Structure formats: C-alpha cells, structure tokens
LOFIMI-451858 format. One line per field, with one value per residue: x, y, z of N, C-alpha, C in turn; residue number from 1; residue in three letters. Coordinates in Angstrom, 2 decimals. Layout:
# residues N
n.u = [X,...]
n.v = [Y,...]
n.w = [Z,...]
ca.u = [X,...]
ca.v = [Y,...]
ca.w = [Z,...]
c.u = [X,...]
c.v = [Y,...]
c.w = [Z,...]
nr = [NUM,...]
rest = [ala,...]
//
This chain:
# residues 111
n.u = [-32.63,-28.90,-27.09,-24.86,-21.42,-18.51,-16.45,-13.23,-10.11,-7.10,-3.98,-1.21,2.26,4.84,7.00,6.46,5.77,8.44,10.06,8.82,8.99,11.84,12.26,11.06,13.11,15.34,17.61,16.69,14.06,10.92,8.28,5.66,5.96,6.85,4.54,3.28,3.81,3.78,1.35,-0.33,-1.28,-0.02,-0.07,-0.59,2.04,3.51,2.89,3.83,6.67,6.67,6.08,8.57,10.73,9.83,10.46,8.74,8.11,10.62,13.72,15.64,19.63,20.28,18.20,18.43,17.74,16.66,15.63,17.75,16.58,13.84,14.86,16.66,14.46,12.49,14.59,14.72,12.00,11.47,13.37,12.30,10.01,10.78,11.92,9.34,7.97,9.37,9.33,6.50,6.39,8.02,6.54,4.07,5.23,5.80,3.38,2.17,4.08,3.70,0.58,1.27,3.07,1.21,-0.82,0.13,0.38,-1.89,-2.98,-1.24,-1.70,-4.36,-3.90]
n.v = [95.86,95.38,96.66,94.48,94.57,93.90,91.59,93.40,93.78,93.58,95.54,95.35,96.62,97.15,96.74,95.82,92.97,92.49,92.45,90.14,88.05,88.11,87.38,85.04,83.56,83.08,81.02,77.73,78.58,78.42,78.92,78.55,79.87,82.03,83.45,83.10,84.90,87.50,87.58,86.80,84.39,81.67,81.02,83.60,84.03,82.49,83.26,85.63,85.21,83.91,85.77,87.78,85.55,85.91,88.40,90.78,91.58,93.22,92.49,93.25,92.03,91.59,92.19,95.05,96.03,93.56,92.00,91.03,89.55,88.64,86.59,84.78,84.13,83.07,80.59,79.55,78.82,77.16,75.00,73.85,72.99,71.13,69.25,68.72,67.43,64.91,64.32,64.07,61.89,59.51,59.76,58.51,55.90,55.18,54.64,52.40,50.50,49.88,49.27,47.13,45.42,45.08,43.99,41.31,40.48,40.30,38.24,36.18,36.02,34.82,32.24]
n.w = [-25.83,-25.39,-27.63,-29.95,-30.79,-32.85,-31.14,-29.49,-30.10,-28.47,-29.26,-30.05,-29.46,-31.89,-31.03,-28.12,-29.19,-30.66,-28.52,-27.09,-28.66,-28.96,-26.43,-26.02,-27.63,-26.10,-24.55,-23.57,-22.95,-22.65,-24.87,-24.04,-21.52,-21.37,-22.91,-20.91,-18.86,-19.90,-20.12,-22.68,-25.40,-26.03,-28.70,-30.31,-29.55,-31.00,-33.29,-33.87,-33.89,-36.29,-37.92,-37.40,-38.55,-41.06,-41.59,-41.06,-38.39,-37.15,-35.13,-33.05,-33.07,-30.26,-27.20,-25.77,-23.08,-22.01,-19.09,-16.70,-14.32,-15.29,-17.48,-15.54,-13.95,-15.75,-16.27,-14.17,-13.50,-15.43,-15.10,-12.55,-13.08,-14.69,-12.72,-11.06,-13.01,-13.11,-10.39,-9.96,-12.10,-10.74,-8.35,-9.19,-10.14,-7.54,-6.23,-8.06,-7.42,-4.69,-4.93,-6.10,-4.45,-2.48,-3.61,-3.81,-1.47,-0.19,-1.91,-0.78,1.68,1.45,1.16]
ca.u = [-31.42,-27.87,-26.48,-23.24,-20.64,-17.65,-15.12,-12.44,-8.80,-5.68,-3.56,0.14,3.29,5.71,8.53,6.35,5.68,9.88,10.49,8.37,9.82,13.67,12.48,10.79,14.39,16.64,17.97,16.10,12.90,9.61,7.15,4.51,6.13,6.73,3.55,2.23,4.47,3.31,-0.28,-1.07,-2.04,0.93,-0.29,-0.21,3.52,4.11,2.64,4.78,7.76,6.88,6.45,9.51,11.46,9.15,10.74,7.34,8.49,11.73,13.79,17.14,19.97,20.05,17.40,19.53,16.86,15.93,15.84,18.31,15.75,12.97,15.62,16.79,13.17,11.91,15.11,14.46,10.75,11.97,14.08,11.55,8.92,11.13,12.14,8.45,7.55,10.34,8.55,5.32,7.00,8.49,5.39,3.40,6.15,5.68,1.85,2.15,4.81,2.62,-0.26,1.76,3.38,0.03,-2.00,0.43,0.28,-3.35,-3.31,0.05,-2.45,-5.51,-3.89]
ca.v = [95.08,96.35,96.09,93.75,95.04,92.80,91.95,94.26,93.06,94.05,95.77,95.76,97.46,96.32,97.30,94.57,91.90,91.97,91.89,88.90,87.43,87.72,86.90,83.53,83.03,82.90,79.49,77.23,79.37,77.63,80.28,78.84,80.60,83.80,84.14,83.36,85.93,88.35,87.60,86.77,83.32,81.18,80.85,84.35,84.60,81.82,83.81,86.78,84.18,83.28,86.85,87.80,84.90,86.26,90.05,91.42,91.82,93.45,92.47,93.42,91.14,90.89,93.15,95.36,96.18,92.63,92.38,89.93,89.05,87.99,86.20,84.44,83.65,81.96,79.90,78.71,78.31,75.99,74.04,73.52,71.94,69.63,68.80,68.78,66.39,63.72,63.88,63.01,60.53,58.90,59.31,56.86,54.63,54.24,54.31,51.38,49.60,49.92,48.49,45.36,44.85,45.02,42.99,40.16,40.10,39.71,37.06,35.04,35.79,34.28,30.85]
ca.w = [-25.92,-26.22,-29.19,-29.71,-32.03,-33.09,-30.28,-29.92,-29.93,-27.74,-29.94,-29.56,-30.64,-32.34,-29.93,-27.48,-30.35,-30.84,-26.95,-26.72,-29.85,-28.56,-24.81,-26.44,-28.23,-25.05,-23.95,-22.25,-22.65,-23.56,-25.45,-22.94,-20.09,-21.91,-23.30,-19.82,-18.26,-20.83,-20.28,-23.97,-25.52,-26.78,-30.43,-30.34,-29.62,-32.08,-34.84,-34.11,-34.33,-37.46,-38.72,-37.31,-39.06,-42.48,-41.57,-41.02,-36.98,-36.93,-33.88,-33.04,-32.72,-28.98,-26.93,-24.52,-22.06,-21.57,-17.98,-16.32,-13.25,-15.79,-17.74,-14.59,-13.35,-16.67,-16.55,-12.88,-14.05,-16.66,-13.97,-11.54,-14.05,-15.26,-11.64,-10.93,-13.98,-13.03,-9.10,-11.05,-12.47,-9.30,-7.67,-9.85,-9.80,-6.04,-6.24,-8.79,-6.72,-3.38,-5.38,-6.72,-3.28,-1.37,-3.76,-3.63,0.25,-0.11,-2.32,-0.38,3.28,1.39,0.81]
c.u = [-30.31,-27.51,-24.98,-22.47,-19.62,-16.41,-14.15,-11.24,-7.86,-4.86,-2.08,1.32,4.37,6.77,8.01,6.65,7.36,10.13,9.89,9.30,11.22,13.65,12.25,12.13,15.65,16.50,17.67,14.66,11.86,8.90,6.10,4.94,6.61,5.54,2.95,2.62,4.00,1.64,-0.83,-0.65,-0.43,0.79,0.06,1.56,4.18,3.87,3.70,6.07,8.01,7.03,7.56,10.71,11.00,9.39,9.65,7.23,9.77,12.38,15.38,18.01,19.96,19.26,18.37,19.09,16.28,16.63,16.56,17.71,14.81,13.49,16.07,15.57,12.32,12.92,14.82,12.98,10.60,12.64,13.03,10.32,9.08,11.46,10.46,7.75,8.63,9.88,7.46,5.35,7.06,7.62,4.33,3.93,5.74,4.36,1.87,2.57,4.22,1.69,-0.09,2.14,2.00,-1.10,-1.18,0.88,-0.76,-3.31,-2.23,-0.88,-3.82,-5.11,-3.21]
c.v = [95.67,95.99,95.92,94.05,93.80,93.38,92.88,93.38,93.73,94.40,95.86,96.16,96.57,96.14,95.65,93.44,91.71,91.64,90.67,88.11,86.93,87.27,85.03,82.79,82.57,81.45,78.80,77.85,78.80,79.10,80.16,79.64,81.75,84.23,83.88,84.83,87.45,88.61,87.57,85.10,83.01,80.96,82.23,84.70,83.58,82.47,85.15,86.38,83.93,84.44,87.52,86.97,85.69,87.92,90.92,92.61,92.04,93.67,92.69,92.37,90.30,92.63,93.89,95.66,94.67,92.36,91.06,88.98,87.65,86.74,84.86,83.26,82.79,81.06,78.89,78.28,76.95,74.40,73.18,72.69,70.47,68.54,68.12,67.63,64.82,63.26,63.47,61.71,59.18,58.73,58.05,55.49,53.75,54.03,52.57,50.20,49.22,48.87,46.91,44.93,44.47,43.57,41.66,39.93,39.84,38.76,35.94,34.89,34.98,32.95,30.14]
c.w = [-26.25,-27.15,-28.67,-31.20,-32.06,-31.62,-30.61,-29.23,-29.38,-29.01,-29.55,-30.46,-31.12,-31.71,-28.87,-28.39,-30.61,-29.60,-27.08,-27.79,-29.39,-27.08,-25.32,-27.07,-27.34,-24.88,-22.87,-21.71,-23.01,-23.68,-24.75,-21.87,-20.47,-22.30,-21.77,-18.71,-18.80,-20.88,-21.31,-24.04,-26.18,-28.49,-30.52,-30.63,-30.63,-33.62,-35.25,-34.15,-35.64,-38.26,-38.35,-38.29,-40.71,-42.45,-41.44,-39.59,-37.20,-35.32,-34.00,-32.91,-31.13,-28.25,-25.77,-23.47,-21.43,-20.02,-17.47,-14.82,-14.26,-16.91,-17.12,-14.61,-14.58,-16.65,-15.25,-13.04,-14.67,-16.11,-12.97,-12.02,-14.52,-14.14,-11.13,-11.75,-13.54,-11.19,-9.45,-11.44,-11.48,-8.44,-7.93,-9.98,-8.51,-5.94,-6.85,-8.00,-5.21,-3.82,-5.48,-5.33,-2.28,-1.99,-4.04,-2.24,0.49,-0.61,-1.39,1.53,3.01,1.28,1.80]
nr = [1,2,3,4,5,6,7,8,9,10,11,12,13,14,15,16,17,18,19,20,21,22,23,24,25,26,27,28,29,30,31,32,33,34,35,36,37,38,39,40,41,42,43,44,45,46,47,48,49,50,51,52,53,54,55,56,57,58,59,60,61,62,63,64,65,66,67,68,69,70,71,72,73,74,75,76,77,78,79,80,81,82,83,84,85,86,87,88,89,90,91,92,93,94,95,96,97,98,99,100,101,102,103,104,105,106,107,108,109,110,111]
rest = [met,pro,lys,thr,gly,pro,lys,arg,thr,gln,gln,tyr,ser,glu,glu,phe,lys,ala,ala,ala,val,gln,leu,ser,ala,leu,pro,asp,val,arg,ile,lys,asp,val,ala,glu,ala,leu,asp,ile,his,ala,phe,met,leu,ser,arg,trp,arg,lys,glu,ala,arg,glu,gly,arg,ile,val,thr,lys,lys,arg,leu,pro,asp,val,asp,gln,glu,val,glu,ala,glu,leu,lys,arg,leu,lys,gln,ile,glu,lys,glu,his,lys,leu,leu,lys,thr,glu,his,glu,leu,leu,lys,lys,ala,ile,arg,phe,cys,ser,ser,arg,asp,ser,lys,ser,ser,asn,ser]
//
C-alpha cells in the first residue's frame, strides 16, 4: 500500500499575489472573474485581498505591467455576463407568458 503524505499545496510568489489583488481591484471587475482567469479559487484571492489591506502583501499603487488586453477582456466578460443574466430573465418571463396564454386558451376552448 503506497504511503500518502500531507497534500501539497501550490505556493504563489508575493508578486503573483500582489498582481492578482491589483487585477481584482480594477473597476467593474469581479473577484470571481479574476480568480477564474488566474486558475485560483476565489476564496484564496479574497484572502489575499484581506492580507493586502492588512499590509501583509505589499502592492504598488498601480501595476505598470497590467496587460490592457486582460483588463479589456475582464470588462467584456462582465458585460456579457450582465447581458446573459438579462436575457435569462426575459426568457423566463416569456415562458411564463406562453404558459399563461396557453392555459387561458385551453380553458376558453373547453367551455
């Protein structure tokens, strides 16, 4: 039987953590989106943000090498998610309206 030891965890550099925190601080960007883009758990990014507020992770005022394409892509993703949520809501309303109208039609045709 193979020996199993403690689970190994990924170690991230302070620079990576600081960059992740700064990306998540961009306007109109969600923590969840940044975490998914960096392939980390959103809770971990939230913890890093807390550590940055407490001064345990040192961040610059503005990350100079933030890729403008990444920033634009995150904003575009947020916009698409917002539009998708609206479309889902409209779709649900239309389904309810169809059910309502078809139930009225079936009731009126039975009489």
